[in-house]
C-alpha positions as CSV (number, residue, x, y, z in Angstrom):
1,X,9.7,6.4,-2.5
2,X,8.6,5.2,-5.9
3,X,8.0,1.7,-4.8
4,X,6.3,2.7,-1.6
5,X,2.6,2.1,-1.1
6,X,0.0,2.4,1.7
7,X,-2.8,-0.1,2.2
8,X,-5.8,0.7,4.5
9,X,-8.1,-2.0,5.9
10,X,-11.4,-1.4,7.7
11,X,-12.9,-3.3,10.6
12,X,-15.9,-1.3,11.7
13,X,-14.8,2.1,13.1
14,X,-11.1,1.3,12.9
15,X,-8.6,-0.7,11.0
16,X,-4.9,-1.0,9.9
17,X,-2.7,1.2,7.9
18,X,0.4,-0.5,6.4
19,X,3.3,1.3,4.7
20,X,5.3,-1.0,2.4
21,X,8.5,-0.6,0.4
22,X,11.0,-3.0,-1.0
23,X,9.6,-6.0,0.9
24,X,9.6,-4.2,4.3
25,X,6.6,-2.8,6.1
26,X,5.4,-0.7,9.0
27,X,2.0,-1.5,10.4
28,X,-0.1,1.1,12.2
29,X,-3.8,1.5,13.0
30,X,-6.5,4.1,12.5
31,X,-9.9,4.9,14.0
32,X,-12.6,7.4,13.3
33,X,-12.4,10.7,15.3
34,X,-14.8,13.5,16.1
35,X,-15.3,17.2,15.5
36,X,-13.1,18.5,12.7
37,X,-10.9,15.4,12.9
38,X,-12.2,12.7,10.5
39,X,-9.7,10.0,11.7
40,X,-6.6,9.4,13.7
41,X,-3.7,7.2,12.5
42,X,-0.9,6.0,14.7
43,X,2.2,4.5,13.1
44,X,4.2,4.1,16.3
45,X,6.4,6.3,18.4
46,X,10.0,7.1,17.4
47,X,11.4,4.8,20.0
48,X,9.4,1.9,18.5
49,X,10.9,2.5,15.1
50,X,14.4,2.4,16.5
51,X,13.8,-1.2,17.6
52,X,11.2,-2.4,15.1
53,X,12.0,-0.5,11.9
54,X,15.7,0.7,12.0
55,X,15.8,0.7,8.2
56,X,13.3,3.6,8.2
57,X,14.4,5.7,11.2
58,X,16.3,8.2,9.1
59,X,13.3,8.8,6.9
60,X,10.6,8.7,9.6
61,X,9.3,12.2,8.9
62,X,9.1,11.6,5.1
63,X,7.3,8.3,5.6
64,X,4.8,9.7,8.0
65,X,4.0,12.6,5.6
66,X,3.7,10.1,2.8
67,X,1.3,7.9,4.8
68,X,-0.8,11.0,5.7
69,X,-1.0,12.1,2.0
70,X,-2.0,8.6,1.0
71,X,-4.7,8.3,3.6
72,X,-6.2,11.6,2.4
73,X,-5.9,10.6,-1.3
74,X,-7.4,7.1,-0.8
75,X,-10.1,7.8,1.8
76,X,-10.6,11.5,2.6
77,X,-10.4,13.7,-0.4
78,X,-10.5,17.4,0.4
79,X,-9.1,16.8,3.9
80,X,-5.6,17.4,5.1
81,X,-3.2,15.4,7.3
82,X,-1.5,16.9,10.4
83,X,1.5,14.9,11.4
84,X,3.0,14.7,15.0
85,X,6.4,13.2,14.2
86,X,7.4,12.4,17.8
87,X,4.4,10.4,18.6
88,X,3.7,9.0,15.1
89,X,0.2,10.4,15.1
90,X,-1.5,11.5,11.9
91,X,-4.7,13.4,12.3
92,X,-7.0,13.7,9.2
93,X,-8.7,17.0,9.4
94,X,-11.7,18.5,7.5
């Protein structure tokens, strides 16, 4: 995943999260959360990847963990990412 990158855009209390590698991309979204959760990110359910991103299906878990780490690194230092692989949810926790 050396060429992989994650970009995060903000539009008020939400925005987009885009995973890119080798000219391909997977677009998700994020929004602020409450309580111990700082934000939630959704990169799409497994079934959506089968049709929309077949090139990434075999590496789904790895990509979701990478996105979670990058969101924490870029925007939420000191937090941790909890990944729900089936639903494509990433919760950024304090």
